[in-house]
C-alpha positions in Angstrom: 4.5 17.7 -41.9 5.8 16.3 -39.7 5.5 18.5 -36.8 2.2 19.7 -36.7 0.6 23.2 -36.2 -1.1 22.0 -32.9 2.4 20.6 -31.6 4.1 23.8 -32.6 2.8 25.7 -29.6 4.4 24.3 -27.2 7.6 24.8 -28.6 8.5 27.4 -27.4 7.8 27.5 -23.6 10.9 26.1 -21.7 10.7 24.4 -18.4 13.5 23.5 -16.1 13.8 21.4 -13.0 15.3 22.6 -10.4 17.3 20.1 -8.4 19.2 21.9 -4.9 19.8 25.1 -7.0 21.7 22.7 -10.1 18.7 23.3 -13.4 18.1 21.0 -15.7 17.0 22.5 -18.6 13.9 20.9 -20.9 13.4 23.7 -23.6 14.7 20.5 -25.8 13.7 17.2 -25.0 16.5 15.0 -22.7 16.6 11.3 -21.8 16.5 10.0 -18.7 18.7 6.3 -18.8 17.8 3.0 -16.8 19.7 2.0 -14.3 17.4 -1.6 -12.4 19.4 -2.7 -9.4 16.1 -5.2 -9.2 17.4 -9.3 -9.7 13.6 -9.3 -12.0 12.9 -6.5 -14.1 11.3 -8.0 -17.4 14.2 -6.3 -19.4 17.0 -6.1 -17.4 16.8 -7.8 -13.8 20.2 -9.1 -11.9 22.4 -7.5 -14.9 23.7 -4.7 -12.6 24.1 -6.6 -9.5 27.7 -5.7 -8.5 29.2 -1.7 -7.9 31.4 -2.1 -10.9 28.7 -2.9 -13.0 26.7 -0.1 -12.3 28.6 2.6 -12.2 30.0 1.1 -15.5 26.4 1.1 -16.7 26.0 4.6 -15.7 28.5 6.0 -17.5 27.6 4.3 -20.4 24.9 6.0 -20.6 25.8 9.3 -19.6 29.0 9.6 -22.7 25.8 8.5 -25.1 23.5 11.5 -23.8 21.6 10.5 -20.6 20.7 14.2 -18.5 19.4 11.7 -15.9 19.8 8.3 -14.1 17.0 6.5 -12.9 18.0 3.7 -10.4 15.8 1.3 -8.7 15.8 -1.2 -6.5 12.0 -2.7 -6.8 10.8 -4.1 -9.8 7.0 -2.8 -11.2 6.6 -5.0 -13.6 2.8 -6.3 -14.1 2.5 -9.3 -11.0 5.5 -8.5 -10.1 5.9 -9.1 -5.8 6.5 -6.4 -3.2 10.1 -6.1 -1.7 10.6 -4.9 2.1 11.5 -1.8 3.1 14.8 -2.8 3.9 15.9 -4.8 0.6 15.2 -1.6 -1.6 18.0 -0.1 0.8 19.9 -2.9 0.9 20.0 -2.4 -2.8 19.7 1.2 -3.7 21.4 3.0 -1.4 25.3 1.3 -2.4 23.9 2.1 -6.9 22.9 5.3 -5.6 26.2 6.3 -3.3 28.4 4.5 -6.3 26.3 6.6 -9.4 26.7 9.5 -6.9 30.7 9.0 -6.4 31.6 8.0 -9.5 29.9 11.3 -11.2 29.1 14.0 -8.6 27.3 16.0 -11.4 24.9 13.6 -12.7 21.4 13.9 -12.2 20.0 11.0 -10.0 16.2 9.4 -10.0 15.3 7.1 -7.8 12.2 5.4 -8.7 10.7 4.3 -5.1 6.8 4.3 -3.8 8.3 4.8 -0.3 8.9 8.0 1.7 11.6 6.3 4.2 13.4 4.8 1.1 13.5 9.1 -0.4 14.4 10.1 3.1 17.2 8.1 3.4 18.7 8.6 0.0 18.7 11.8 0.6 20.2 12.0 3.5 23.0 9.6 3.1 23.1 10.4 -1.0 22.4 13.7 -1.4 19.2 15.1 -3.4 17.8 13.3 -6.0 14.4 13.1 -8.0 12.2 11.2 -6.7 10.1 8.8 -9.7 7.2 7.7 -7.6 4.6 4.9 -9.9 2.1 5.4 -7.6 1.3 9.2 -7.1 1.7 8.9 -3.6 -0.9 6.2 -2.9 1.2 3.8 -1.8 2.6 6.2 1.1 0.5 8.7 2.3 3.2 10.1 3.5 5.6 11.0 -0.2 4.2 14.1 -1.0 4.7 16.0 2.5 8.3 14.4 2.3 8.7 15.6 -0.6 8.3 19.0 -0.3 10.4 18.9 3.0 13.0 18.4 1.0 12.5 20.4 -1.4 12.7 17.7 -4.4 11.6 17.6 -7.4 8.2 14.6 -8.5 7.4 12.5 -11.0 4.1 12.1 -11.0 3.3 9.1 -12.8 -0.7 7.7 -13.4 -1.3 3.8 -12.1 -4.9 2.1 -12.4 -4.5 0.0 -9.5 -1.4 -2.1 -8.2 1.5 -3.9 -10.3 0.2 -6.9 -8.2 -3.4 -5.7 -10.1 -3.0 -3.5 -13.1 -3.5 -5.4 -16.0 -6.0 -8.1 -14.3 -8.9 -5.2 -16.4 -8.1 -1.6 -16.9 -10.8 0.5 -17.7 -11.7 4.2 -18.8 -14.2 6.4 -19.6 -12.3 8.2 -21.5 -8.0 7.6 -20.6 -7.2 11.2 -21.4 -9.9 12.8 -19.3 -9.6 10.2 -16.9 -5.7 10.4 -16.1 -6.0 14.5 -16.3 -8.9 14.4 -13.7 -6.4 12.6 -11.5 -3.3 14.6 -12.5 -5.1 18.0 -11.8 -6.2 16.4 -8.1 -2.7 15.3 -7.1 -1.0 18.4 -8.9 -2.7 19.8 -6.5 -2.2 18.5 -3.5 1.6 18.1 -4.4 1.7 22.4 -4.4 0.2 21.8 -1.3 2.9 20.3 0.2 5.2 22.6 -0.6 6.3 20.5 -4.2 7.9 23.4 -7.2 9.0 20.9 -9.6 6.6 18.3 -11.0 6.9 16.2 -13.7 4.0 14.4 -15.0 4.2 10.2 -16.5 1.0 8.8 -17.6 1.9 6.0 -16.8 2.3 3.7 -19.9 1.1 0.0 -19.1 0.4 1.0 -16.1 -2.8 -0.4 -16.0 -3.5 0.0 -19.7 -4.6 -2.6 -22.4 -2.7 -2.1 -25.7 -5.8 0.0 -27.1 -5.0 2.1 -24.1 -1.6 3.0 -24.9 -1.3 3.7 -28.4 -4.7 6.1 -27.7 -2.0 7.5 -24.7 0.3 8.2 -27.5 -1.6 9.2 -30.0 -3.1 11.9 -27.7 -0.5 12.9 -25.7 -0.2 16.4 -25.8 -3.4 17.3 -23.9 -1.2 16.8 -20.9 0.4 20.4 -22.1 -2.4 22.0 -21.0 -1.1 21.3 -17.6 1.7 23.8 -18.1 4.3 20.6 -16.9 7.3 18.5 -18.3 5.5 15.4 -19.9 7.4 11.9 -19.5 7.3 9.2 -21.5 8.1 6.0 -20.2 7.3 3.4 -23.3 11.1 1.2 -23.1 11.1 -1.6 -24.7 7.1 -2.7 -22.9 4.7 -4.8 -23.6 2.7 -2.5 -25.8 6.0 -2.8 -27.9 6.1 -6.2 -27.5 2.6 -7.7 -28.0 1.8 -5.2 -31.5 5.1 -6.8 -32.9 4.5 -10.1 -31.6 8.1 -9.8 -30.6 10.0 -10.2 -27.4 11.7 -7.1 -25.0 15.0 -7.8 -26.5 13.6 -8.1 -29.4 11.4 -4.7 -28.8 14.2 -2.2 -29.5 12.8 -1.0 -33.6 9.1 -0.1 -31.8 10.6 1.3 -28.8 12.7 4.1 -31.2 9.5 4.2 -32.7 7.3 4.5 -30.1 9.7 7.2 -28.6 9.3 9.5 -31.8 5.7 9.2 -31.4 6.2 10.8 -28.0 8.4 13.8 -28.9 5.7 14.3 -31.6 3.1 14.4 -29.0 5.3 16.9 -26.7 7.5 14.2 -24.3 10.0 16.6 -22.9 11.5 13.6 -21.0 11.8 10.4 -23.2 12.8 7.3 -19.6 14.5 4.6 -21.6 16.8 1.5 -21.7 18.4 2.4 -24.6 19.6 5.9 -24.1 22.4 6.0 -27.2 18.9 5.0 -29.7 16.7 7.2 -27.9 19.4 10.4 -27.3 19.5 10.3 -31.6 15.3 10.1 -31.9 16.0 13.9 -29.6 18.6 15.3 -32.0 16.4 14.7 -35.1 13.5 15.9 -33.5 15.4 18.7 -31.8 16.5 19.7 -35.7 12.9 18.9 -37.2 11.7 21.8 -34.3 14.6 24.2 -35.2 13.8 24.3 -39.2 10.0 24.5 -38.3 10.7 27.5 -36.2 13.0 29.2 -39.1 
């Protein structure tokens, strides 16, 4: 039986994200499409460097079933350097503006750990989800800023920084350690007035291959928080290293890992390949429907 009794208890739970009065329904899983405008991202860096390429890719992802477009201007791959705030804004603002102008109703997420960047984007382009890899640790003003702006916030777990996170990550128990981290951060976010929090356990961010698969195997443990869970495994090294393939060759492994994440209770799949992820969601949703007959 693919859908276990332990997982099925979560299926009737309904979630939604409130983005400036627009409710994003999470009663069934959704797909977040990645739009990198950074020159050095690990998979598609530099591919979307012009406004025309950005808009075309956003359109393609929306047509394929993306419910959210996640736009990032700075690579956070292991060992990546830190881009200046000025350069991040120079890349991010035109991209968000172009997508918002062409697709005004499409929910947008911005991948940034800087509160000033979030402020500027909201001021010039309108409300968006803030996707912060640092859980507020790289900018102490982030939680208060998101709370005052009334934005949904993706709380990701990371051990270390992009420069150090893969040096020698250690956990006593990865689920217990990340759960403690989430508990403390959610409390602070609530105090800051943040109403919508999405949990991202941070696959690949300060985790070994074994850590990542332990996390994937026990993903349903985070449902105890009663908050939406995002899984971002797309084409990552946890797949490349295990299968001995390059990022370009990792689509098959990504589809499998995404499916495992859905079975573990993921509400949002953050992916490079929207069509394949949307198909996985459709199959999973049908299994869920049959299981509840």
